[in-house]
N, C-alpha and C positions, 0 to 999 in steps of 0.2 A: 405266784404272781407273775404276770407277763409284763414286760417292760419294753417300750419302744426304743429302738436304736437306729442310728443312721449308718448306712452302708457307704464306706468311703470310696469304693470302686465304681459307684454308679449312683445317680440321683434317686434313690429309693429310701422309703422309711419302712423298716421291717419290725415285726413284733416277734420276740423270742418266746416260745411257749413250751412248757414241759408236756411231754406226751402222756405221762401217767404219774401217779403219786410216788412210785418206787423206781421210776425210770430216770437215769442220769442223762440220757440223750435228749436234746431239745429239738424243736422244729421251728421253722421260720414262716411267718404268715405275712404276705404282702399287704401293707396298709395303704400307702400313698406313693404316687410317682411324682417326682419333682423334676421333670425333664427340662425345666428352664435354666437349671444351674449348669454352667460349663465345668466339666471335670476332666478336661483333656490336658495332657502334658505339652501338646503342641500349641505354641502361642499363636500360630497362624489360624487355628480353628476357633471360631467364635460364633456362638449363637446369640442373637439379639432378641430380647423379649420385650413385649409391650407391657409396661407396668403403669397402673393407675395411680395418679397423684391426687389425693383428695383435696389438698390445699388449692391446687390449680384447676381441679375438676377436669382433668384431661389425662390422656395416656402419654407416656414418653418412652422412647426406646432405651433399654438398659441391657448391658451384658453382665451377667452375674457369675462371680468366681468365688470358690472357697477361699477363706482367709489365708490358707497356706500356699496359695498360688499367686504369683505376681500378675498384675493386670498387664496384658501386652501393651506395648507402646501405641499400637494403632487403635486400641480401645480405651485410651486414657481419658477421653472426654465423656464416655458413657459407661465405663466399667465400674462395678461396685463389688467390693469384697464382703462375703457373708460368713459369719461365725457359725459354721455348721454344727459344732459341738455344743452350742448353747441354745439350741432350739427349744421352744416350749409349745405344747399342744393345748389349745383352749377351746372352750365352748363345743363339746361334742353334742350333736343334735341329730335327730332322726331325719333322713333325707329320702331313702329309696321309696317307701310307700307314698310319701307326699308327692314325689315325682310321678309315680303311676297315676295318682289322682289328677294331677295337672294335665297329664297326657290324655286321660279319658275325657276330661273337661274340654280340652282342645279339639279332640276328634268329634265330639258331639256339637261343636261350634257354639258352645254356650256363651263364650265371651263375645262372640259376634251377635248372638241373640240379645244379650243384656246391654250391649254398648249404648244403644239409643234409649232403652227402657229404664236403665239405671245410670243416668249421666252423673259425672262427678259433681260434688257440691261446690259452691263458690269458695269454700275454704280448702278445696283440693281433696276432699274425702272421696276415695274411689270405691263406690258402693258395690260395683260388680266384683271387685277383688275381695271385698269383705264377704259377699255371698259365696264366692269360690272357697274362701277360707272356712266358712261355716259348713259347706257341703263336704269338703275333703276331710274336715275334722269328723263329721258324722260318718263318713265312709271308713276312715282309718282307725280311729280310736274314740268312738262316740261317748259323749258326756254332756254336761250342762254348759251353757255359755259362760258361766262364772269360772268353771274349770278351764275352759279354753283360754280365758283372759289371764287367769292367775298361774296356770301351770303349763298347758300343752303347747301353746304357741311358742313360748320361749325355748322349749325343748324340741322344737321341730325346725326344719330348714325351709318352711313355707315362705318366710320373708325373703330368703335368698332366691328361691325359685320364682317368686313374683316380683323380685327387685323392688321390695317395699320395706317398710319398717313396722314397728310395733303398733302404729296407729291402726293397722288392720284388726288388732285384737283389743282395742280399747272397749271397755265394757259398754259404754253408752252407744258406741257405733254399732256394736253387735246387735243390740236391741232395736236401735233405730232402723237398721237394715231390714229386720223382720217386718217392720211396719210398711215397707214399700213393695212387698212381693205379691200379695194376693190379687191385685188388679191385673196381673199379667198371666194368670193361671191358664186361661183358655188359649192364649197365644202360644204358651209353652207346649200345650198338648199338640197343637198343630205343628209346631217346630219338631217335636220329638217324632211324630208320625212320619214326617218327611225324612228325618235322619235314619230311622229304623229301615225305611224303604231304600234309601240310598246306600247305606252301609251293608245291610244284610239281605236286601231283596224281600223284606217281610210283606206278606199279603194280609189283608184285613177282612177276609171273607168270613172268618170264624172268630168270634169274640167270646171270651170266658168272663163270667160275671159272678162275683161273690162279695160277701160282707164280713167284716170283723169288728171288734171293739177294742178300744184302748183306754186305760183308766188314768186317774189323776190322784196326786197326793194333795188334795185340797178339799175343804169341807164347805157345804152350803151354809147359809143361803147365798144364791147367786141372783144377779139381775133377772128380771122377767124376760123370758124368751131365750135365756142362755142355753147353749147346747149341752152343757154338762148336766147329765141327768142319771139317775139310777135306772138300770135296765138289765136285760139278760147279758151276763158277762162271759165272754168266751175265754177270758183269762182267769176264771174262777175267783174273781175279786168282786163279789156282789156287795161288799161293804164299801166300795169306792164308786164315786160318780164316774161317768165315762162318756165318750162320743162313739158313734158308729161310723166306720169308714167303708165305703163301697169302692171297689176297684175293678177296672176292666183291663184285661191283658190279652195278648194274642196266644195261640197254642204254644208258641215258642217261649212265652214268658215275658215278652216285651210290653211294658205298661203303656197304656194309651190315655187314660184319664182316671181320676178318682173324685170322690165327693165326701165331704164331712157332714154328718147329720147328727141330730140330737141322740143322746144315749139311750132314750126310751123308744126309739124308732123301731117299728115292727118291720121285719125283713120284707114281708109281702107288700108293703106300701111304697117301696123304693124303686121298683123296676120301671114304672111308667115314666117317671121323671128322667131316669137315666137313658131310656130309649130316645127321648126327645133331645137330651143333651148330645148324645152321639150323632144324631141326625143333624143337629145344628153345627157341630164341629166338622163332620166329615161327609155331609150330604146323604141323600137317600141312596140306598143300595140294597141288594138282596144278601143281607148278612145272615149268618147263623149264630144265634145266641145260645150258649151252653150254660146252664144254671143247675144248682142243686135244688132239692125239694125245699119247700117253704118260702121260696122267693117269689114265684109268679102266682097270681090268683087266676081263677077261671075267667074272670072278666078281662084281665089283661091278655091272657092267652087268646081269647076270642078276638080282641082288638088286633093282636099281631097277625092272626090268620086273615083278618078282613082288610088289612092295610094294603096300600098300593104304592110300590110293589110290596108283596107279602113279606113279613118279617119271619124268617125261619127260626125255629127253636128246637132245642133238645133239653129236656128237663128230667131230673130224677123224681121218683115218686116214693112215698113211704112203702116199706115192704108189706105193711098190713093191707095195702090195697090189692095185693096179690089174691087175697081171698075172694074179692069181687069177680075176678076174671079167671080163677083157677080152673073151672070147668071148661071154659072156652079155650084156654091154652092147652088143656089136655088133648084136645082134638087136633092141635097143630103139630106138624113134624118139627123136629130139631134140624136146624141147618148148621153144618160145621163151617165156621168162618175161617178158622185156622186151628192149628194144633192147640188144644187146651181151651178153646173158646167155641161155644155153640149158642145159637139164638133161636127164639121162636118169634114170629111176627103176627100181629093181629090188628087188622084195620077196624076202626071204630069211630064213627061220627066225625069224619074229617081229620082224624088223627091216626097215627101209627103207634101201636103199643109194642115195645120191644122187651122181651124177657131174655136177658143175657145170663149165661152161666160160665164162669171162669174157674177152671180147676185150680189155678194158682190162688185165687181169692177164696175158694173153698178151703184149701189147706190153711191159709193164713187166718181166716175167721174162725175156723174150727179150733186151731191152736190157741187163739186168744180166748175163746169161750171156755175151753178146758182149763186154761191157766186161771181164769177168774173163778170158775166153779170150784176148782180144787182149793184155791185160797179161801174162798168163803166157807166151804164145808169144814175145813180145818179150824177156822175161827169159831164157827158155831159149835163144834165139838168142845173147844176150850171153854166157851161161855156156858155151855150146858152143865159143866162140872164145877163152876165157880160158885162160891157162897156169896150171893149178892142180894141187896134189897131190890125191890121192883124198879124203882127209879134208876138205880145204877144199871140194871139189866137193860132197860129201854135205851139209855144213853149209849151203851156199848153196842147194842143192836143197830142203833142209828148210825154209829161210826162205821160198822161193818157194811151197812147198806151204801154209805157214801164211798167206801173204798172199793166195793165190788158191785157197782150198779147194774151191770149187764147180767151178772150171775144171780143177783137178788130176785130178778123176775122169774127165775126158774125154781125158786124155793118157796114153799108155803110154811110160814112161821106162825105158830100159835102161842101167844103170850098169856100167862095166867091172869085171872081176874084181879082187879085192883086190891081186894081185901084178902087175897089168897096168901098163905104162908109158903115161902119159897124154900125148897130143898132140892139139891141136885138129884136127878136132872130137873132143872127149874123151868124148862119150856120145851115145846115140841116143834119139830120141823121135819119136812119131808120133801122129796124131789117132785116137782110137777112134771111127770113123765109125758103127758100129752103135749104140754107146752114145749118140752125139750124135743120131742119128735117133730113138731111143727117147725121149730127153729132149725133143726138139722136139715130139713128139706129146703130151707130158704138160704142157707149159708152159701155165700159165693154167687147168689143170684140177685140181679138188679132189674127192676121194672122201670123202663124209660118210656117217655111219651114224646112224640115229635110230629111236626107237620112236614117232615122231609120225605123224600122218596124212599121206597123199600128196596131200591135196586142194589145198594151197596151197604148191607147191614154191618160189615166190618168197620166202615167209616163212622157209623153211629156210635159204636162202642168206643172207638178210638177218640172221638170227640169228647165223650163223657169222661174217659180216663184222664184226658188232658186237664180236667178241672184241678188236678193236683198242682198244676202250674200256679194257680191262684193261691192255693194253700201254701206253696213254697214261697210265693211273694210275701204273704203275711208273715211267715216264719222268719224270712230274711229281715223284714222291716222291724219285727219285734225283738229278735235275738241278735243278729249280726249288726244291725244299725241302731239298736237300743231305742226304739221309738217309745217304749213304755218304761216307767210311768212318766207322765208329763207334769212338770212343776210350775209352769206358767199359770198366772192367775187371770190375765187379760185374754178374752176370747179370741181377739184378732191374732195375738201372738201364739195362742194355742194352734190355730189353723196354720200360721206361718211356720211353726215348728214341724208340723206334719208336711208342709210344702217342702221344707229343706230335706226332711227325711225321704220324701218322694224323689227329689233331685239326686240324693245320694244313692237311692235304689237304682235310678237310671244308670249311674256310673257303674254300680255293681253288676247290673244286667249286661251292660256293654262289655265289661271285662269277662264275664262268664261266657258270653257269645263268642268272644275272641278265643277263649281257651277251649271251648267245647270240641271243635274239630281237631285240635291238637292233642288233647288228653281229656277224655270225658270225665275222669275222676278228679281232675285238678280244679279245686274250687277257688273262687276269688279270695276268700279269707286266707287260705293257705299261701297264695301268692303275695298278698299284702303283708302278711306276717314275715314271710321269707325276705322280702325286699326291705322291710323295716330294719334289717340288720345292717344295711348300707348307711353309714353315718356320714355326717359332714363335720369337719374339724377346721379350726383356724390354726395354721402352723406359723409361729412367729420366729423369725431369725433376726438377731441383731447384726448390724453391719459395722464395719471397722470405722466408719465416719460418724457413728452416733445415731443413726437412724434405725428403723425397724422395718423389715420386709415381711409381709403377711401373705401367706398362701391360703386361700379358702378352697378346701378340697373335699370332695366326697371320697370315701374309701373305695378301694378297687373291688369290683364285683367278683364273687366266687364263681366256680365252674357252673353250679346249678343256676345262678342268676344269668350267666351268659347263654346257657342253653335255652332258658325261657325267652330271653330277649331275641335270640336268633329265630325261634319258632314264631314269635309274634311279629317279626320283621321290624323291631324297634331298635334304636341306637341311643345309648346314653348321651346326653349333651356334652360338649367340650367343657373342660374345667375353666373356670373364670380366671381372668388375668390377675396376677398378684398385685398387691397395693404396697406402697411405700410411704412411711410417715416423714414428716419434716423433722429436722434436728431438734431434740428437746421436747417433742410432742409426746404426751402421755397417751397410751393406747388403752381404751376401755376394755374391761373383761367381757 
């Protein structure tokens, strides 16, 4: 067990720690610095500290001395003796990660944005601080609003950082704040666009567009027109209702806008509306839209080509479409774009078809296919020798198909007739060699279509690979920021929950953009978890005249904290002035 002690030769609080289970030698870790306390033998040297008096609601100058030092005569009017050996540490709470969240909020000027849009209530409720609390909670340690109210807020130093009290985490206030957000969504998109441009010089010539879904722990029926519907679940939760979320980000991963749609919305029906929304938000411009297959329809692509100015696009196509153009591509030469990447270009009906082959993707896809096929073949061999009834066999084959879907397409399985008697080997299977040869030829190859120029084929491939930024955004939203599942039952609050998650993602992206040039492998979650180790404590010292002196202090940063802060160009705020109670006043825990 480690125990805090006070060092008599200097105003420090140290923690003695054993270095190992069998080691008799201990180590000291610097916890707090209490530089306000005079510890000099020279009576002439006196440091005066501003101390806040809650009863008078103002600060007053005091000189603080240990109880074993006499107060110098010249400081008799403002000197106080402190019983250093009777100190008590109270209310440890997480400070560091919350401070980073507040810092990111400040740099995106979100307090300025919300000041007029979320004015304080007549009762003094500060809605913008409640929204900041909801957002930082989602960034630092995401969970439900109920958990924020009952557990997290009291164990965090957010009230100290915002100079507020527990009213920010009142359950009703949290939910009422959600009801005020959605009307300002379009204005927020415009504000974020300007901040990304000012802070990081982001351009908006290329936009990446994709969709995902998120599910609910709630059961129908719902009101007519409700967006919670059954549909294709990207979370593999087809048993739950869901909504579809469309997101637009830049190639660097900066989010620009999102839309929430009904859970049964088909991907191909969403693009036209989003093109119009981005045009309304950011005006007409010659943008390049990068999308995956299944999103645009032929009709929408024709509209994009015919618009004024034309809307440029780059979209993936199913690999099966290669068959239609295989002969034409055979006549085209490969162009080496860079080491490991080559392309073939084919002009057709106002579009450019790009066949790209990446050696890295060939190796990756081939390895994935081999692993799947090896696993499926082993399982089929096991099932072949089992003594099963036909229904049991079909269930186990279905489970194998679900576990190895890509490999299943390469195997022909022949199941015995319904009235046949089963004896091992109880079914037949064989490799579809023709299908395998065709698949091998297409591994690592992508067919793209675009109305862009063929002058720089490398850019076309680079644009398409950048679609991984949208996939990363969805992964961060669902995993790091715990977007799913959603427990709200009111549709407006469901959308507000997604709105808060989007805000938290903006803070996450901002931190990642700050870290990327410093250390590309240093992720926001690692930094937040590391800074969460910086705690805030209330250090209570009784005085010789019956009062209590309270130092509210965050623990001293370790060397790795200091290194990250120096790289970011950030400085921790000064420690807050101590407080002193009146004589006989009880101090709450």
